[in-house]
N, C-alpha and C positions, 0 to 999 in steps of 0.2 A: 553570937556565932559569926565567924568571918564569912565574907561573901565568897562565891566560887572563884571570882576573878582574883581575889586576894590569895586564896589557897594556891592557885596555879602560880602566881607570882612568887610566893614564898618558896614553893618547891624549886623553882628555877634558881632562886637566890641560894638555897642550900646546895644545889648542884655546883654553882660557881664557887662557893666556899670550899667544897670538897676538892674541886678542880685546882684551886690556888694552893691548898695544903699539899696535895699530891705532887703538884708541879715543883714545889720547893724541895721536896724530898728527892724527887726524881733526878734533878739536874746537878746535884752536888757530886763532883767527880772525886775519885780516890787518888788519881795520879797527879793532882795539882794543876793540870792543864785546864785552860778555859775552853768550854765546849763551843763549837762553831754554830753559827746561826742555823744552818740547814739541819744539823743534828737536833738542836733544841726545838725547831719548828715541827719536825716530823714526830718527835716524842711527845710534844705538847698536844699535837693533834690526836695522836693515839690515846693519850690520857683523857682528853675531852670526849672522844668517841666512846671509850670504854666506860667512863663515869656517867656521861649525861645523855647518850643517845638512847632513843626509845627501845631499840632492839640491837644491843651491842653484838658485834661479830667476834668470834674467836679468831685470834691472830694465828692462823695455821695455814696449811697448804691450800685449803679451799679459798681462803682469803687471798693468798698469794696468786692463785690462778685468776681470780676475778680482777685483781689489779693489773696483772700481766695483759689480759685480754683487752681491758678498757684502755690501758695506756698505749698499747700497740695500735689500737683503732684510732686514737687521737694523735699519736706520733706521726703516722702517715695515713691519714684518713682516705686519701684518694688511691693509695697503693701505687703511686707513681714514682716513688723515690727508692724505697728499700728493695733489695733483691731477696729472693727466697733464702739465699745463703746467709743474708744478714738476719733474717727472722730466725733461722736455725741457730745462729749465735746467741741471739737474745733469749731463745727458748730454754737455754741451759739454766736461766734464772727463774723459770716459771714457778718453781716450787721453793724458791729461796727468798723471795721478797719479804715474807713474814719475818724471817731471821734478820734481814737487813734493816727493816724499819724498827725492830725492837732494839737493835744496837745503834740506831741512828745513822746508818750508812745508806748509800743508794748506788751500788755498783750497777744495777740494772738500768737506772736512769742515765748514769754516766756513759754506759756502753751505747745506749740508744742515741744519746747526744752525739757521741763520737761518730757513729755510723751515719746518722743523718747529715752531719756536717760534711762528711766525705761525699755522700751521694748528691747533696746540694751542689757541691763544687763540680761533680761530674756532669750533672744535668745542665748546669749553666752553659757549658760549652756545647752540649747536645742540642738544646733548643735553638740556640743562635745559628748553628749549622743548618738545622732543618728549615728554619724560617728564611734562610738566604736563597732558597730556590722556590719557584712557583709551584702551586698545587694544581693538580688536574682534577677538576670537579665533575668530569664525565665518567670516571671509573666507578664501577659497581662494587662498593665495599661499605661495611657498617662499623659503627663505633658504639661500644657499651658505655652508657653514661652512669650506670649504677655501680658504685664501688663494691657493694656487697656481692655482686655477681662476677667479679673478676678476682684473679689471684695475683700474688706478687710475681714479678717477672723472674723467670728461671735463670736468665743470664743477661748480659749487657745488650746482646743483639735483640732479644725479645723486648727489653725495656725501650730500646730505640724505636722499635716498630710501634709500641704502645704510644710513645710520645709523638711519633709522626702522625698517627691517627688523631690524637688529642689536639695537636696544634692545627691540623687540617680542619677539624670540627670547629675549633674556636675561630679560625679564619673564615670558614664558610658561613657561620652565623653572622659575622659582621658584613660579609658580602651581601647576604640576603637582606640585611637591614638597609644597606646602602641602596639596593635595588628598590626597596619599598619607598625610601626617602626620595629617590630620583623620580619614581612614578608619581608621587604626590606633587612634587614641584612641577612636573610636566603637565599634570591635570589642573593645577592651580592657575586661575586667570591672573593676568598682570594687573597690578594696582592702578597703573596709569592708563588712561584711554587716549592720551595725546598721540599725534602722528609720530613723534620722535620720543620714544621712551627714555626716561632718565637712566643713568647707570644703576640706580637702586632698583629699578623695575625690570632691567634686562635679564632674560633667562640665563641661568648658568649653563655652560657647555655640558652636553651629555657625556658621561664617562663610559668608556668601553668596559666590558667584563674584565679584560686584562688589567686595566687601570684600577678598577675596584679591588681586584685580587691583590695587586701590589700594595694598595693603600691599606687594605685589611691586614696583610701580613705585617706592615709597618706598625699598625696599632697594636697587634698582638705582641709584637716584639717589645714595644714600649711597656705594655702591661706586665710582661714577664720580667723585664728588667727591673721595674718597680717592685714586683712581687718578691724577687730574689733579694733585692735590697732590703726589704722588710724582714725577710728571713734572717739576714745577717745581723739585723738589729736586735734579734732575740738574745737576751743576756742570761746570765746564770740565775738571776732572780726570777725572770719569766719562766725559765725551765723548771725551777723549784716550785713555783706557784702552780704550774700545770700538773706537776707530779703530785703535789699535795692535794689539789682539787680532785684528781683522779682517785686517790685513796679515799677521800671523803665521799665521792659519788658512788663508791662500791657499797656504801651502807644504804643509801636510797637516793633518788634523783634530787631531792630537795635539801640534802645535807651537802654543804659546799664550803670550800675554803676561799676567803676573800683576801687577796693581797691588799696592802694599804690603799693603792690606787683604785682597785676594784671596789673596795668598801665605800670610798668616797662617791663613786659612780652610783652605787646601790642607794646610798643615802639621798643623793639628789633625786633619783627616781621616786623614792618613797615620799618625798615632800609634795609630789603632785604638781610641781612647777616646771613647766616645759617651755622652751623657746626653740622651735624647730618645726619638724613635721608632725610630732606627736605619735610616733610609732615605737613600740618596744621591740627591740631586735635581739636575736640570739645567734651565736655562731655554732653551727652544727655540721660536722663532717666537712669542714672547709667552705661552707656556704653561709651567707648572711641571710637569715630568715626572719620574716616578720612574725612575731609571736602574738602581738596584740596591737590594736589601734586604740589610742587613748580617746575616750569620748570627749567631744567638744574641740578636738585638735584640728589643725589644718588638714591632716590626712583624713580625719573623720568627716569633715565637711566636704572635702573634694570627692571622696566616695569611691575612688577606683582602687586604692591600695588596700589589700585585705590580709588578714591573718593567714599564714600559710604561703604567702608569696615569697619568692627568693629574689633578692636584689642582686642583679648582675653587674650593673654599671651605674655610676653617679656622675652627673654633669652639673656644673654651677651655671645655671641659666643656659645660654646658647654655647657655652664653651665645650670643648671636646670631652666626651664622656670618659671616665676613668673606671676600669674594671675593679670590682671589689671581691671577685672570686678568689678565695684563698687568703684574703687579707685579714689581718688581725681585727677583731671586733672593735676595739677602742679606736683604731684609725678609721675604720669605715664609719663609725658613729660620728667622729669629728668632721668627716667630709659631708655627712648628711645633715648634721646640725648647722645652724646659722642664724643670722639676725632676722628679726621680724621684717617681713616685706620683701625679702630676697627669694629668688626662684631656685629650686633644685629640680632636676629632671632625673627620674629613676627609671632605668631599664630593668623590668622585673620579669621573672619567669613564673607564670601561673601554674597552679597544681596540675592543670591539664596539659602542660608542656608548651602552651602558647606564650609568646613574649609580647610585652607591651611597654611603651614609654609613657610614664606618668609625670605630669608637671604639677608641682605643688608649691604654692607660695607660703613660705614659712611664717609662723605666727605663734603667739602664746596660746596656751590652752584656754578656751573660754570656760571658766569655772562653772558657770551656770548650767552648761550642758553636761557636766559630770554628775549633776544631781538628779533626783527623781523628778520625772515630769508626767503629767497625766493629760488625757484627752477623752472626748466622748465619741461614741460610735452610734449612729442611728441606722438601724437595719429593719426595714419593713415594720415600722412603728415601735420597735423595741429600742430603748435607750440604754446603752451599756457603757461601762467605764474601762479605761485602759491606763495602766501605769507602767512606765519604762524605768527600770532601775539598772544603771550601767555598772555600779559596783556598790559594795557595802562600806561606804565612807564613814569616817568618824573623826572627831578631834581628840586624838590620843593624849594631847598635852593640856587639855582643859583650858584652851584659850578663847572660849566662846564661839568656836566653830560649829559647823552644822553636823547633824547626825542623820544617817540614812533612815533609821527607824522613825525618828521624829518627823522627817520629811514625808515618808510614806504615810504616816498617820495623818498629816495635814492634807495630803492629796486624797486620801480616803474620805476625809471630812468634806472636802470640796465636791467629790463625786456623789456623796450622799445628799449634799445640798442640791445637786442636779437631778436627784431622784433616779439614779441609774438602777437597773434591775439585775445587774451582774457585773463582775469585774474580771479583767484579764491582767495578771501581773507578769510582766515580761522579764525573765532572767536570762534570756539568750545572750551569749558572749559576756556574761557577768562572771569575772574570774575570782570573785570573793572579796575579802577584806575583813571588816570588823566582826569578830565572832559574837561579841555582846549585842551588836545591832541585829544580827541574824536571830538571836534568841528573843530580843524585844519585838522584832517584826513578826515573828511567829505568834507572839502574844496578842497582836492586833486582830488575829482571826480566830483564836481559840480562848477557852477559859484558862485560868492559871493551871500550870502543870509543867512536867519536864519537857524540854525541847531537844537536848542533845546530851550525850555522855562523853566525857573526856577522860581517857585513861593514860596515866604516865607509865614510865618504864618499870615502876614497882608493881604495876598491875592494879593500882587502886583507882577505880573510876570515880569521877566527880560528876554529879548531875547538875546541869545548868537549867534552872527553872524560869519560866515566866511567872512572876509573882503578882501580876495585875489581873484580878478576876474579871475586869471589863473586857467585852468583845467589841472592838471599834467597828468591825464590819462583819455581819453574819450572813450575808447573801451568797448567791452562787459565785463560785470562784474557779478560775482556770489559771494555772501557772505554766508558762511556756519556758522550756529549757532546750538546750542543744549540747553538743559534745564539748563546747567551750564554756559551759556553765560549771564552775568549779568551787570547791571549798565551802565558803559561807552560803553560796547559792545552793549547794547540794544539801547543806544542813537544813535550810529553810524548806526546800522542796521535799526532803525526806520527812520532816515534821508534819507538813501539810498532808502528805500521803499517809503517814502512820496514824494520824488523827482522823483520817478519812474526811478531812475538812474541805477538800476541793479536788479538782482533776489535774493531774500532771500530764502535760502534753509536750511532744517534741521528738528529737532524734532517738535512736535506739538506746542510748544511755548518756548520762552526763560524763564529765571528764574523769572523775574517780580520784580526786585528791582529798584524802581524808586524814591528813596529818597536820601537826602544829610544829612550827619552827621557832627557835629562839637564837639570837645572835650573841655569841660570847666574844668579848674583846680579849684576844690572847695577851696583849700587853698588860692588862689588868691582872691576868692569871700568873704572870711571871714575877719571880722575886726581883728585887732591886739590883741584884748582882748582874742581871742581864740587860740593864739599861743601855749599855754601850752598843749592843747589837739589835736594839729595837729600831723600827717597829716590826712586829711580826704579822699584823693583819688580824683578821677575825675568822671565827668558825661559826657558820650557821648550821645548827643542829636540829634534827627532828627529835623532839622531846616527848610528844604526846600523840595520841591517835583519837579521831572522832568515831563515835558509835551512835547509831540511831537509837531512838527510844525503844524500838522493837528488838534491839540487841545486835543487829547487823552493822558492819562497818560501811562507811561510804567510800573507803579506800579501795582502789583498784577497779571495782565493779561500777562505782558511781551509783546513780539513781536511775532505775528503769522506769520510764513514764507509764502511766496507766493507758495512755493512747499514744502509740508510736506512729509518726507520720514520715512519709518520704522526705529526705533532707538533702539539699544540694551539697553538703559537706560530708555526707556519709561515706564517700569513697576515699576520704583522707585517713591516713594512719595517724590519728591524733588521740591523745588520752594517756592517762597514767600507765595503762597496760603496755603502751608502746615504748616507754622509756626504759633505760638500763637499770636493772636491779630495783624495781619498785617493791615496796612492802606489800604483802599479800592481804587478801580479804580474810577476815575472821569475824567471830561474833562473841558477845558476852551476854550476861543475864539481862533480859529486858527490864526497862524501868516500869514503874506502875503508872499507868495512865488510862484515861477513859476516852473512847472514840467519840467523835462528834455525833450528836443525837440525830441530826437531819442529814446523814451521810448520803452523797449522791449515789445513784445506781450505776456503778462503773461499767458493769457488763453491758447493760442496756445502752449506755452512752457510747461505749466502744463499738458495739454492733452498728449503731446508726452512723457513727463517724466512718467506719470501714466502708459501709455502703456508699456514702457520699464520695469518699476518696477514690474508690474503685470506678465510679462513674464520672469522675472529674477529668476532663481533657487536660487541664493544667497539671494535675498531679501525675497523670499518665505520661505526659511529655517529660516531666521532671524525672520520673523513675527511669525512663528510657535514656535520658541524658546521663544520669548517674551511672547506669550500666555501661554506657559507651566510655565514660571517663575512667571507670575501673579498668576496662580493657586497655585503654591508652596508657594509664598509669603503670600497669604491669609490663607493658611493652617498652622497655627502657633502651633498646637499641635504636640508633638513628642512622639513616642513610647518609653517606658522605658524597653521594651524587647530588649536586645542587638542585637539579630539576625535581628529584624525588623529595628532597628535604623541603623545598618550597611548597610542594603539593601537600606534604604532611602538615606544614605550618598553616596553610590555608584551611585545611580540614579542622585543625585544632582551634583556629580562630572562629570558624563557623560554629563549632560545638560550644565554645565559650560564650558566643553571642546568643545562643538559644535560650539561656536562662533569662536574659533580659526580655527576650521575645515572649517567653512564658509569662513573666510578670506583667508585661504590657497587655497581653491578651486577656488577662484575668479581669473579672468584673471588679471595678474599683470599690473600695470600702469608703463609706461616708464617715470619715473620721476628721475631727476638727479640734483645735485647742479649746480649752475651757473658756467660755464667755467671761467668767470671772477674771481669769488670768489676762485676757486681752484688755479688759477694762483697767486692770491694774497697770498695764504697760502704757496705756494712754497713747500719747503721740510719739513715743520712742520707736521710730521705724526700724532701727537696728534690732531691738529686742522682739518686735512684732515679726520681723522677717525670720528671726531665729526660731520663734515658736512655730512658724509655718514650715520651716525646714524640718523640724522635728517630726511632723506628721506626714510630710510628702512621701517618703519611701514606704510608709505603712499602707498607703492607699492601694498598692498592688501586691501586698504581702499575702500570698495564698495560705501560709500557715496561720497567720492571724485570722484570716477569713474563716478557716475551719474551727479555730478556737471560739470565734463568735457563734458559729453554728452549734457548737457543743454547749455554750452558755445558754443559748436559746432553747436547746433541748431540756436543760435543767429547769428553765423558767416555765 
């Protein structure tokens, strides 16, 4: 009998064969003319989506409206360029896009391109005129920063007023930052104590508010000059790629079109080799957002850059910062990347609206820190184990690389040798990875049996089983998750929960990504007669869906923990349900499995945990802080009066610092690297320091402290 992994692979291969055959028939023209690249690409994509996507959409008016809405959102995400009359012109194609893509044309895209080109030209003269005159920051007026809350300008006069406020806001932010920098320099003591300071230690002259305002306008002008220059560099291939990706994204958020250049970038990211800051970035609605911090990277070790941060400006060391707002992602990434040992300074906007300048020394990812690590916790005579798993890594090419399942098995063996009485498995911020490793890892904690069901577009589920009857660890178990725990993390957490093998703890739910993707090389699917217009790029398709062994999907809803704890990230709109056009939750027939014989008493453990959390000053402060952040996040209007804006920023800064204060006030956890590991490292001080860095942030982790308490309740 073939293995489940082989079955899934064969299914994908059959899909590709069907795709190639259909493509060959599809593109032969009757009029003798050679089809154009854009026509071939759009038709090839539709063929792939129709033949291979898990949930193919009908190419009809509903499809047309989805493409219209999403493309308009991406064409002018800030609603700063198009007028309402332009949108009305585009709307005549709202129900015709399905007909266009079927015949391989794109009149809707062409009109959008034409209108945007004209408006870009109009705005170029507009912003330069506005920035030629000083702003008055004593006037009481507000600016709406959330594009979803504004409408397209009714006419040119309304558009000018919107741009005036927008440019005033941009200038005010920079003036405020200059004031902060000047205050720091004023308070900083001179390096030299000699009677006659050297030129290097002489204080810089204080700038007046008017001088700062003029300098800030100059910086904003330079930024927009660069920004509009980038806009003019957008070519026909870029516009076609954006349109093609919009069509793909209307099927689900993880189905994407990769232009040849984007595919190369994707491949580099998948190798796990990074030289730079080690942050995964995404462009959303004109903003460069941090989607993930690579474990072991320079950003990970520096500690201040977080998922959810928006990068506003980038500086090379002490050089003048360059704004990346509205910049193309590939250009922004090229500015942030750099050689090992060089400094990059990022001005970021935190989710609570405060801004911060973060200095990072670029480096290569320290591979060891991407692997599973363990530690011991001593709490009032109880010795417990802790395992951190950053992702589900594997050597997919069978080159002798490491496997996350094998590594977790080794860490469990070491913890058993330490005679721990319980184990915490930390999957927070684990975005997933190897499905097979998730299955094998579940098998470390349970007898042989089903772990997850995978269903393809034909509706045929395949059950992936743990075939090893051995239980490597059978003691008390807590699995920590949060809303950034996704994919393979959710499969493992769901299996542990369904088997009643341990206690799942964390934020209200995990991310909710319960789908499987496969990348199809469009060039391979094209007949040789199209070689002259290649390359076409690639199509990443959702081909399957995950289901728990209890029959429910992990898609959309994620995994709801047995014990829900207050969470610092709970005010953020993150998760599959917040994306455009996600696949919905459903369920299938449960697999046959037998629950763990010594299942923990979840209700009793939950009651005890709730009592502790309700009486905890740290959790009370955290809940209050989250409530305030929710209010701040929803209040998207900012004052354009400088004194009011600075007061708001001071308040935001104070709120953001409260979390650190909460952590510092908490009773420290007695957590330490394994003595076995330290002995193995010997005199290698770099690796010893790395092991110490691993446990340092955990000492004040109030969520981990509560997980320890729940483990002790089980013991």
